[in-house]
BAFIPA-958721 format. One record per residue (C-alpha): residue in one letter; x, y, z; residue number from 1. Coordinates in Angstrom, 2 decimals, decimal comma, padded with zeros to 5 digits. Each point is the difference from the previous one (the first is absolute). Layout:
! residues N
+------+---------+---------+---------+-----+
! rest !      c1 !      c2 !      c3 !  nr !
+------+---------+---------+---------+-----+
!    a !       X !       Y !       Z ! NUM !
...
+------+---------+---------+---------+-----+
! end
This chain:
! residues 222
+------+---------+---------+---------+-----+
! rest !      c1 !      c2 !      c3 !  nr !
+------+---------+---------+---------+-----+
!    m !  260,42 !  065,02 !  057,34 !   1 !
!    s !  000,23 !  003,74 ! -000,73 !   2 !
!    q ! -002,56 !  001,35 ! -002,44 !   3 !
!    e !  001,27 !  002,24 ! -002,82 !   4 !
!    l ! -001,93 !  003,24 ! -000,49 !   5 !
!    n !  000,25 !  003,17 ! -002,07 !   6 !
!    i ! -000,87 !  003,40 !  001,43 !   7 !
!    p ! -000,98 !  002,85 ! -002,36 !   8 !
!    w !  002,61 !  002,76 ! -000,28 !   9 !
!    g ! -000,48 !  002,66 ! -002,64 !  10 !
!    d ! -000,04 ! -001,67 ! -003,41 !  11 !
!    s !  001,69 ! -003,09 !  001,41 !  12 !
!    t ! -000,12 ! -002,25 !  003,08 !  13 !
!    l !  002,12 ! -000,86 !  003,01 !  14 !
!    s !  000,76 ! -003,64 !  000,70 !  15 !
!    a ! -001,02 ! -001,31 !  003,42 !  16 !
!    l ! -000,21 ! -003,17 !  002,04 !  17 !
!    l ! -002,71 ! -000,87 !  002,52 !  18 !
!    d !  000,55 ! -002,36 !  002,92 !  19 !
!    e ! -003,40 ! -000,56 !  001,56 !  20 !
!    a ! -000,45 ! -000,99 !  003,62 !  21 !
!    e ! -002,45 ! -002,81 !  000,67 !  22 !
!    s ! -002,18 !  002,10 !  002,32 !  23 !
!    p !  001,45 !  003,50 ! -000,26 !  24 !
!    r ! -000,36 !  002,53 !  002,78 !  25 !
!    a !  001,84 !  002,76 ! -001,87 !  26 !
!    f !  001,54 !  000,86 ! -003,37 !  27 !
!    l !  003,61 !  001,09 ! -000,50 !  28 !
!    v !  001,22 !  001,83 ! -003,12 !  29 !
!    l !  003,74 ! -000,53 ! -000,44 !  30 !
!    a !  002,52 !  001,90 ! -002,14 !  31 !
!    h !  003,52 ! -001,10 ! -000,89 !  32 !
!    g !  003,34 !  001,72 !  000,58 !  33 !
!    s !  001,97 !  001,90 ! -002,63 !  34 !
!    g !  002,16 ! -002,88 ! -001,23 !  35 !
!    a ! -002,32 ! -002,99 ! -000,26 !  36 !
!    g ! -003,65 ! -000,47 ! -000,91 !  37 !
!    k ! -003,03 ! -001,77 !  001,36 !  38 !
!    d !  001,33 ! -003,44 ! -000,96 !  39 !
!    h !  003,13 !  000,24 !  002,14 !  40 !
!    d !  000,42 ! -002,88 !  002,44 !  41 !
!    f !  000,02 !  002,36 !  002,98 !  42 !
!    l ! -003,43 !  001,43 ! -000,83 !  43 !
!    s ! -001,35 ! -003,40 ! -001,02 !  44 !
!    g !  001,03 ! -001,52 !  003,31 !  45 !
!    y ! -001,42 !  002,94 !  001,93 !  46 !
!    a ! -003,31 !  000,17 ! -001,89 !  47 !
!    r ! -000,73 ! -003,71 !  000,28 !  48 !
!    a !  000,89 ! -000,11 !  003,69 !  49 !
!    v ! -002,24 !  002,99 !  000,75 !  50 !
!    a ! -002,85 ! -001,60 ! -001,97 !  51 !
!    n !  000,41 ! -003,14 !  002,10 !  52 !
!    k ! -000,68 !  002,18 !  003,04 !  53 !
!    g ! -003,39 !  001,18 ! -001,22 !  54 !
!    v !  000,89 !  003,10 ! -002,01 !  55 !
!    s ! -000,43 !  000,00 ! -003,79 !  56 !
!    v !  002,90 !  001,67 ! -001,83 !  57 !
!    l !  000,17 !  001,72 ! -003,38 !  58 !
!    r !  003,50 !  000,83 ! -001,25 !  59 !
!    f !  000,45 !  002,13 ! -003,09 !  60 !
!    n !  002,70 !  001,38 ! -002,26 !  61 !
!    f !  000,69 !  003,67 ! -000,62 !  62 !
!    p !  000,02 !  000,94 ! -003,71 !  63 !
!    y !  003,80 !  000,13 ! -000,30 !  64 !
!    m !  000,32 ! -003,55 !  001,25 !  65 !
!    d ! -002,54 ! -001,35 ! -002,48 !  66 !
!    a !  001,81 !  001,93 ! -002,74 !  67 !
!    g !  003,34 ! -001,57 !  000,93 !  68 !
!    k !  001,60 !  003,33 !  000,89 !  69 !
!    k !  002,82 !  000,28 !  002,52 !  70 !
!    f ! -000,90 !  003,19 !  001,82 !  71 !
!    p ! -003,19 !  000,45 !  002,05 !  72 !
!    d ! -002,86 !  002,24 ! -001,05 !  73 !
!    r !  000,23 !  003,49 !  001,43 !  74 !
!    a ! -001,93 !  000,55 !  003,22 !  75 !
!    p ! -003,01 !  001,81 ! -001,55 !  76 !
!    v ! -000,59 ! -002,93 ! -002,37 !  77 !
!    a !  000,52 ! -002,66 !  002,69 !  78 !
!    v ! -002,38 !  001,79 !  002,36 !  79 !
!    e ! -002,68 !  000,18 ! -002,68 !  80 !
!    v !  000,51 ! -003,71 ! -000,66 !  81 !
!    w ! -000,57 ! -000,74 !  003,67 !  82 !
!    k ! -003,22 !  002,03 ! -000,03 !  83 !
!    q ! -001,26 ! -001,76 ! -003,12 !  84 !
!    v !  000,81 ! -003,47 !  001,37 !  85 !
!    r ! -001,65 !  000,80 !  003,32 !  86 !
!    e ! -003,16 !  001,24 ! -001,72 !  87 !
!    w ! -000,09 ! -003,06 ! -002,26 !  88 !
!    v !  000,41 ! -002,36 !  002,94 !  89 !
!    g ! -002,88 !  001,68 !  001,81 !  90 !
!    s ! -002,25 ! -000,34 ! -003,04 !  91 !
!    n !  000,99 ! -003,51 ! -001,04 !  92 !
!    l !  001,59 ! -002,08 !  002,76 !  93 !
!    s ! -000,18 !  001,08 !  003,61 !  94 !
!    g ! -003,76 !  000,29 !  000,46 !  95 !
!    e ! -000,74 !  001,01 !  003,59 !  96 !
!    l !  003,46 ! -001,01 !  001,25 !  97 !
!    p !  002,23 !  002,69 !  001,52 !  98 !
!    v !  002,87 !  000,79 ! -002,37 !  99 !
!    f !  003,58 !  000,37 !  001,20 ! 100 !
!    a !  002,91 !  001,28 ! -002,11 ! 101 !
!    a !  003,50 ! -001,46 !  000,12 ! 102 !
!    g !  003,22 !  000,27 ! -001,94 ! 103 !
!    k !  003,59 ! -001,08 ! -000,17 ! 104 !
!    s !  002,27 !  003,07 !  000,23 ! 105 !
!    f ! -000,92 !  002,25 ! -002,99 ! 106 !
!    g ! -003,47 ! -001,53 ! -000,22 ! 107 !
!    g ! -000,74 !  000,73 !  003,64 ! 108 !
!    r !  001,27 !  003,57 ! -000,20 ! 109 !
!    m ! -002,20 !  000,63 ! -003,04 ! 110 !
!    a ! -002,97 ! -001,43 !  001,91 ! 111 !
!    s !  000,59 !  002,45 !  002,83 ! 112 !
!    l !  000,22 !  002,90 ! -002,46 ! 113 !
!    a ! -003,30 ! -001,13 ! -001,52 ! 114 !
!    v ! -001,63 ! -000,13 !  003,45 ! 115 !
!    a !  001,40 !  003,48 !  000,68 ! 116 !
!    e ! -001,91 !  001,09 ! -003,14 ! 117 !
!    g ! -003,23 ! -001,56 !  001,19 ! 118 !
!    m !  000,12 ! -003,65 ! -001,07 ! 119 !
!    d ! -002,15 ! -002,14 !  002,27 ! 120 !
!    a !  001,85 ! -002,68 !  001,98 ! 121 !
!    r ! -000,84 ! -001,49 !  003,38 ! 122 !
!    s !  003,71 ! -000,04 !  000,88 ! 123 !
!    l !  003,44 ! -000,03 ! -001,62 ! 124 !
!    v !  002,55 ! -002,81 !  000,21 ! 125 !
!    f !  003,61 !  000,71 ! -000,97 ! 126 !
!    l !  002,31 ! -002,89 ! -000,86 ! 127 !
!    g !  003,22 !  001,93 !  000,46 ! 128 !
!    y ! -000,83 !  003,71 ! -000,20 ! 129 !
!    p !  002,75 !  001,82 ! -001,98 ! 130 !
!    l !  000,49 !  002,88 !  002,42 ! 131 !
!    h !  003,13 !  001,17 ! -001,80 ! 132 !
!    a !  002,40 ! -001,14 ! -002,70 ! 133 !
!    p !  003,03 ! -001,97 !  001,22 ! 134 !
!    k !  002,60 !  002,35 !  001,55 ! 135 !
!    k ! -002,29 !  002,99 ! -000,57 ! 136 !
!    e ! -001,62 !  000,20 !  003,39 ! 137 !
!    e ! -000,27 !  003,79 ! -000,21 ! 138 !
!    k ! -002,71 ! -000,30 ! -002,68 ! 139 !
!    l ! -003,00 ! -001,62 !  001,67 ! 140 !
!    r ! -003,25 ! -001,04 ! -001,68 ! 141 !
!    d ! -002,14 !  000,69 !  003,02 ! 142 !
!    e ! -001,87 !  003,29 ! -000,23 ! 143 !
!    h ! -003,23 ! -001,41 ! -001,44 ! 144 !
!    l ! -000,19 ! -002,70 !  002,68 ! 145 !
!    y ! -000,55 !  002,29 !  002,99 ! 146 !
!    p ! -003,51 !  001,25 ! -000,91 ! 147 !
!    l ! -001,32 ! -003,48 ! -000,86 ! 148 !
!    a ! -002,77 ! -001,16 !  002,32 ! 149 !
!    v ! -000,18 ! -003,62 ! -001,16 ! 150 !
!    p !  001,85 ! -002,61 !  002,10 ! 151 !
!    m !  003,32 ! -001,02 ! -001,54 ! 152 !
!    l !  002,07 ! -003,13 !  000,50 ! 153 !
!    f !  003,72 !  000,32 ! -000,71 ! 154 !
!    l !  001,80 ! -003,32 ! -000,41 ! 155 !
!    e !  003,73 !  000,74 ! -000,09 ! 156 !
!    g !  003,26 ! -001,94 ! -000,08 ! 157 !
!    t !  002,67 !  001,11 !  002,45 ! 158 !
!    r !  002,65 ! -000,08 ! -002,77 ! 159 !
!    d ! -002,07 !  001,90 ! -002,55 ! 160 !
!    p !  002,18 !  002,73 ! -001,61 ! 161 !
!    f ! -003,21 !  001,83 ! -000,98 ! 162 !
!    a ! -001,16 !  000,42 !  003,61 ! 163 !
!    n !  002,49 !  001,03 !  002,66 ! 164 !
!    r ! -001,42 ! -001,45 !  003,20 ! 165 !
!    d !  000,46 !  003,09 !  002,16 ! 166 !
!    i ! -001,46 !  002,32 ! -002,62 ! 167 !
!    m ! -002,91 ! -002,31 ! -000,75 ! 168 !
!    t ! -000,78 ! -000,26 !  003,71 ! 169 !
!    r !  000,01 !  003,79 !  000,31 ! 170 !
!    v ! -002,26 !  000,44 ! -003,02 ! 171 !
!    f ! -002,35 ! -002,68 !  001,27 ! 172 !
!    s ! -000,31 !  001,71 !  003,40 ! 173 !
!    n ! -001,64 !  002,96 ! -001,73 ! 174 !
!    l ! -002,61 ! -001,99 ! -001,94 ! 175 !
!    n ! -003,57 ! -000,68 !  001,06 ! 176 !
!    q ! -000,36 ! -002,09 !  003,16 ! 177 !
!    d ! -001,72 ! -002,90 ! -001,77 ! 178 !
!    s !  003,09 ! -000,80 ! -002,08 ! 179 !
!    e !  002,46 ! -002,80 !  000,76 ! 180 !
!    l !  003,68 ! -000,65 ! -000,71 ! 181 !
!    l !  001,44 ! -003,50 !  000,04 ! 182 !
!    w !  003,69 ! -000,81 ! -000,51 ! 183 !
!    f !  001,28 ! -003,25 ! -001,50 ! 184 !
!    e !  003,43 ! -000,73 !  001,45 ! 185 !
!    g !  002,74 ! -000,35 ! -002,60 ! 186 !
!    g ! -002,30 !  000,66 ! -002,94 ! 187 !
!    d !  001,12 !  002,09 ! -002,97 ! 188 !
!    h ! -002,29 !  001,99 ! -002,31 ! 189 !
!    s ! -001,54 ! -003,27 ! -001,21 ! 190 !
!    f ! -000,01 ! -001,54 !  003,49 ! 191 !
!    k !  002,79 ! -002,38 ! -000,94 ! 192 !
!    v !  001,98 ! -001,13 !  003,05 ! 193 !
!    a !  003,53 ! -001,19 ! -000,62 ! 194 !
!    r !  000,38 ! -003,80 !  000,22 ! 195 !
!    s ! -003,69 ! -000,41 !  000,89 ! 196 !
!    g ! -000,45 ! -002,77 ! -002,56 ! 197 !
!    r ! -003,37 !  001,45 ! -001,01 ! 198 !
!    t ! -001,13 !  000,39 ! -003,59 ! 199 !
!    v ! -001,13 !  003,36 ! -001,35 ! 200 !
!    s ! -003,58 ! -001,27 !  000,10 ! 201 !
!    q !  000,41 ! -000,93 !  003,66 ! 202 !
!    d !  001,41 !  003,46 !  000,75 ! 203 !
!    g ! -003,24 !  001,49 ! -001,35 ! 204 !
!    a ! -002,21 ! -002,53 !  001,75 ! 205 !
!    g !  001,74 !  000,84 !  003,26 ! 206 !
!    l ! -001,78 !  003,37 !  000,05 ! 207 !
!    a ! -003,49 ! -001,50 ! -000,25 ! 208 !
!    d ! -000,56 ! -000,56 !  003,72 ! 209 !
!    a !  000,79 !  003,61 !  000,87 ! 210 !
!    t ! -002,21 !  001,23 ! -002,83 ! 211 !
!    a ! -002,96 ! -002,23 !  000,89 ! 212 !
!    d !  000,28 !  000,86 !  003,70 ! 213 !
!    f !  000,06 !  003,72 ! -000,79 ! 214 !
!    i ! -003,04 ! -000,31 ! -002,28 ! 215 !
!    g ! -001,79 ! -001,95 !  002,70 ! 216 !
!    r !  000,64 !  002,75 !  002,53 ! 217 !
!    q ! -001,36 !  002,62 ! -002,40 ! 218 !
!    l ! -003,14 ! -002,04 ! -000,67 ! 219 !
!    a ! -000,54 ! -000,44 !  003,73 ! 220 !
!    r ! -000,15 !  003,80 !  000,36 ! 221 !
!    d ! -002,90 !  000,30 ! -002,44 ! 222 !
+------+---------+---------+---------+-----+
! end
């Protein structure tokens, strides 16, 4: 059962859900994509499956989502939210556990911008990195990724209109050598595969093995 939490944010709070692993070896902070919040079945399935593999997961909402607004917070706000959540987790939840940062699309990109501004994270995990808008492959969201020294795991669907496979592969080749790129055949931006018969929750849970294995490899390097 996920535990409901509230994280201080200015004069208000951010809603969050904690899925605790039985004997955690790491802690993962997870942000949602632009169109659906922390309660979405995809994130619920992912978070619970990762927790079952020994990694506690905290998923949180950005302010606009809690306020019921349609459009995401601007990047400076979202980055500051990430920093605040990360600091709060370190003070209240993670203890001595190494903390990883993850996000679905928008949430993952904001995490990487926060790390680029100094936020502490053992590694980054992207659940569908939005490299470009659909049919706008000339405008890449990649410049801040190249200087990052933390290992990054990119989980990408081969039919994702936000990540042209050839361009993503080229961008990835110029990132730090500890990063990894894994393609999910037939997956769209939410890793849905046509006629797969899987639920949305199962689509999210299907990324847990890759995430847990990546975290395990990072821990083994320590």
